[in-house]
N, C-alpha and C positions, 0 to 999 in steps of 0.2 A: 404638647404633651404626651402623645403616643411615642414618641421617637425618644424622649427621656425615659419613659417606662420601659421600652423595649431595650434601650441601653443599658439601663441598670440590671435587667435580668440577666444579659451576657456578660456583664461586669463580675459576676461570681465567677466566671471561669476563663474570662480573656482579659488580657490588661486594657485599662481604658484607653491608653494611647494608641491601641491597635483597632479601637473600634471607630469605624469612618460613618458619620451622619450625613446623608444629602435628602434632596428632596425626591420624589417619586420618580419623575422622569430621570434625572440623574441615575438613579439605582437601578432602574430597569433597563436605561441603555448602557450602562456599565457592564451588566451581564454579556449582551449581546456584544459589545464591541470587544471584551475580553477574547471570547471564542473567535472572533472574526479576526482579530490580529493574530492569534497563533494560526488559523487555518492559513492566513496571509503569507506568514513566515514560510509555510511548508509549501505553498504554490509558487513562492518566490524562487527557493532553493530548486525546486523542480523546473521550473523554466530555466534556470542556469545549468541544469543536468544535461539538458538537451543541446545548449550551447558547448557544454564540455565534451560532449560525445562527438561533436561536428569539429571540433578544433584539436582535441587531443589532450585538452585539460584535464584533471581530476577533479569532480566535485566534492570529494571529501577534502582535498587540499584546498579547494576556493573555500569552503565553509569553514575549516578551520582558521585560515587565514582572516576571513572578514570577521569571524568569531570572536578573534582577539582584540577587536575593538571594543573597548567598553561601553561605547554607545550602542552596539549591536549587542553583543553577547552570543554565547554559543547554543543556546536552547532553541530546540524546534528547527535546527538548521540540518537535519539529516534527510538528504535527498531519498526518494521511494516512490512507490507506485501510487502514492496518493493517500490523503487522510479519510477517515472513515469514523464510526462512531456515530451515535445518536445527538450529539449536541453541535458541533460545527456547521454542517450544513444546514440544519434546522436553524441556528441562530442568525448565519448570514441570509438566509431566505426571509427571516424576520425583518431584519435590518433593510433589506433589499425593499420590501414590503411597505416598511416605515418610510423610505427615502421616496419611493413613488406615490404614496398617500400624502407627502408634504411637497410634491411636485419638484423633486430634485433628483431629475433622471440621471445627470452626470454621476451623483454619489451612488445611485441603485445600479448603474453599468459599471461602475469601478469594481463594486464588491460581486456582481456577478460574474466576473472575469475569474474571480477566485475559485470558483465552483467550477467554470469553464475550463480552466487550466487543470483541475482536479481530474476532471473527465477526460481530459486529452491525456493527461499522463497514462491514466490506465489504459487507454485505448493505445497509446503509442507503446508502451510495453508489451502489451498482446500483439500487437503487430510485428515488433522486433522479434517476437518467439517464432511467428509464423515465417517471417521473412529469411530469417537466419537457419531454418530447417529446409532449405530448397524451396521455399514459397508455397509450401502445403504441410499441414499437420493431419489430413485426412487419412483415418485408417492408424494412426501412430498413438502410442500410448504415452501420455503425460503425468508424470508424478507430480502433484501439488501438496508443497509442503507450507502448510498454515490455510486456516480459514477464517479465522478471528480477525477482527479489525487491528488489533495489537495484541503483543504477546501479554502473558498471564491474564487472560480473561477467556470467557466462552461466548463473550458478545460479538455478533455478526453484523449487526445493524450498519449499513452502508459500508461493510467491509470491501476494500479494493479486490479481494480474492473473489469476491462473486462476479465482478464484471469482467476479469479477466477469465475465469472458468467459462462465462457465457459466451465470450468470444471466440474461446477456442472451442466448446461445444458447436457452436453455429459453423465452424470451419472443419468440423468431422473429426475432431480429436476424440479419444477415449481417454477420460481422465480417473486416476486413482488419487484420492484425495486422504491426505491424513492432516489431522490436527489434534492435538493432546486432550484438549478440552472440549471440543464442540462436538455434539451429536450426529449421528448419520442422520436423524430426524430432522433438525435444524439445518443440515446441509441439503438435503433433499428439498425442504420448505422454502429456503433460499433461492435454489437455483430454480424450481418451479415458477416462483413469482416472476424471476427474470426472464427465463425464456418461453413460459406459456405453456411448457410441456408438463404432463401429469407423471407421477413418481414412477408409473410403469414405463413411459417412453423413455424418462431419463436413466433407467437402470442399462438401457442399451449403449449408455455413453459415460455414465458415471459409477464408479465403485469406490468403497470406502473401505480404507486400510486401516488396521489396528496398529501399526507401528510402520516407521518411516521406510525401514528396508525392505516391507512387504510392497509398500507403494513404488518404491523404485525397481523393484526386479523386473526384468525385461522391459523397462520403459526406454523410449528413447531420447528423454529430457526430463529434468527436474526443475521444478518453476518454485521458487522461495517467495511466498506471497507474505508470510508474516514471520515477525523477528524472533521467532521461540529460541531460548539459550541452546536447547537441546539439537537444533540443526547445525550449531558451531561444532558440536561434540561428536559427530557422526563418524564413522569410519569410512571414508569415501573411495577408499582404495579397493575395500570389499564392496562397496555399492557399484563402483565402474566395474567391477569384475562380473556383476549379475545384469548390466545394463547391455540394451543394443548398441551396435557400433555405426556411425561415429555416436559419442555420447554427449549430450549438452547440458549444460546448467544454466539457468538464467536466474541470476540474482536480483530480486525485485527489492531488496531490504540492505543491500550491502553488508551483509554480516559476515561472509564467508572469506577464507584465506585464496585468493584466485590464484595467485602464483602457485600454491602447492595444488591447488585442483588440475591447472594446466600442466604441471609436471607429473601429474597421474595419467594425464590424456584425456581430459574434459577439453571440450571447446565451451568456453566460458564468455558468457555476455552478461553485462549488468546494467543499471541506471547510472549514467555521468560518468562515463568512461568509455574512450575510444577502444574497440577491441584490437589486439596486435594482429597484424599483418597475417602473421603466421597461424593464426587460429582459422581464418577462413580457408574452407575447401573449396576448391576451383571447380568441382562437378560432383554430383552427386555419385556416391558409392554403388547405387541401385542400378 
């Protein structure tokens, strides 16, 4: 009776054929599974991004090819530094807890791997930055482009940028962070929670820029952590002229024109693509 009454209410603005009625377990589980499946797709393509880097394949080309299969589709196949937000990880952990409660350990372990891959992708990207800057970022200025977990939001919950920043701070880098929507208070609060340092201590390592050109000035590297459209449209020739040399860009969202950046003079590294051999510097210029 309750289902019929609730359905009747929604029928005032939703066509009846689009209203699905289920039992309570099916309804609650569907919510968890929907987010788990979306997160799973992201972790799946991110594992392939590592294979692409090792083999010379392009994860963008692989994703486009497999996405043409109608059984797979092309949504949520963008390799990146990992998923964030308030829902995916929370709902996967709920699914894991449910599976463990039901003594379904293989199921719990399967979904736990989705989160482990996400954590690994974040750390792998951060390690890529350090490794390709001659094994150390200590004392180096790094511009962080984007702090929100995705574009067009100020939401930073479980943002991959937080974890990348923490790694770089631990390695001794000085960060200049720019995000068009996230406040400086939010950035310092998130980093304080992750690093255990108070805001006063963080001020020695973290600075907030009010525009991307200021963040990049005198920096050794730019790290793209959020896929904001404005990062695509920047004048990178101008940015390059203001940076330390050699100048690096690490594209964690695959949104930039890498060929153009390399023609300017940048050393470009990204998720899911093996860098050209001529990008590597054989020895430190210092």
